[in-house]
Every structure is written in structure tokens, then in C-alpha cells.
C-alpha positions, 0 to 999 in steps of 0.5 A: 499500499503507498503513501497516496492509497493511504492518503486516500483512505484517510480522506475517505474516512475524514469525508465520512465523518464530516457527511455524518456530522453534517446530517447530525446538524440538519437534523437539529436545525431549525426553529425549536419552541418551549412554551409555558402556561401559568395561571393565578396572576393577577395585575394592578392599575390595568383596568381591563383585567383589574380583578380577574385572574389570568393565564399567562402564556410564552412561547421562546423559539430556542432553534436557529431559524424563525417560526410563526405562531398561528394560533392560541387556544384551549384544549379541554379533556374530560376525567378519564381521557388522555391527551392522545384522544382527540375524539373526547376533546372540546376545543376552544379559540381564545382572544388574549389581552393582546388580541388576535392581531398579535396572532400570526406572529413571526418569532425569531431565533431567541425570541419570546412572545407573550400573551395572558387569558382572562380566568373568566367564569366559563374557564373555572369549571374546566380547570376543575373537572378534566384537564385543560391545557393551552394549544399553540400552533405553529408554522413548523409543525403540524400539530398543536403544541400543547401546554399543561396550565401549571 
């Protein structure tokens, strides 16, 4: 085996590792979202929300490409059902304090989108019986991202 054969094999091995690394990076790239929903928030000096409990919703893009938030809603699952059972759930579109004018909203890498939902008398029973989750739709995934309300 000559020096040129060894160099050719060495180059082929390095090129294979580079290809595998590029595939790994490509699969991990794109938008990635982390979302939270916390209830029980209150406000001061905001007439629109005074005296109401609020659900504070955030979505953060931790990926390396932009995504678009397309919808915000609520899914309610009766007691005994699971998140996988879409036949029993009830779906609601809700308007946050910032309104429908904030959706759709482009979320760049590193950006945080936030909104607030008023916990009015129609939402309160859903929080105590069954499971209520916030559903966020993003342009980079087919299914809604479901966020448990803490």
C-alpha cells in the first residue's frame, strides 16, 4: 500500500465523518419552541384585567430559524381521557389580552412571545374538572403544541 493509497483512505474516512456530522447538524437545525402557561396571575392598575385571575402564556424559539405562531386556543379533556384521545376533547379559540392582532406572529430565534388569557367564569370549571391545556399552533409543526397549565 503506497502513501497515496493511505492518503486516499484517510480522506475517505474524514469525508465520511464530515458527512455524518452535517446530517446530524441538519436534523437538529430549525425552529424549536418551548412554551409555558401559568395561572393565578393578577394585575394592578390595568382596568381591563382588574379583579380577574389570568393565565400567562409564553413561547420561546430556542432554535436557529424563525417560526410563526399561527393560533392560540384551549383544549379541554374530560376526566379519564388522555391527550392522545382527540375524539373526546373540546376545543376553544381564545383571545388573549393582546388580541388576535398579535397572531399570527413571527418568532425569530431567541425571541419570546407572550400573551395573557383572562380566567373568566367559563374557564374556571374546565380547570377543576378534567384537564385544560393551552394549544399553540406553529408553522414548523403539523400538530398543536400542547402546554399544561401550571
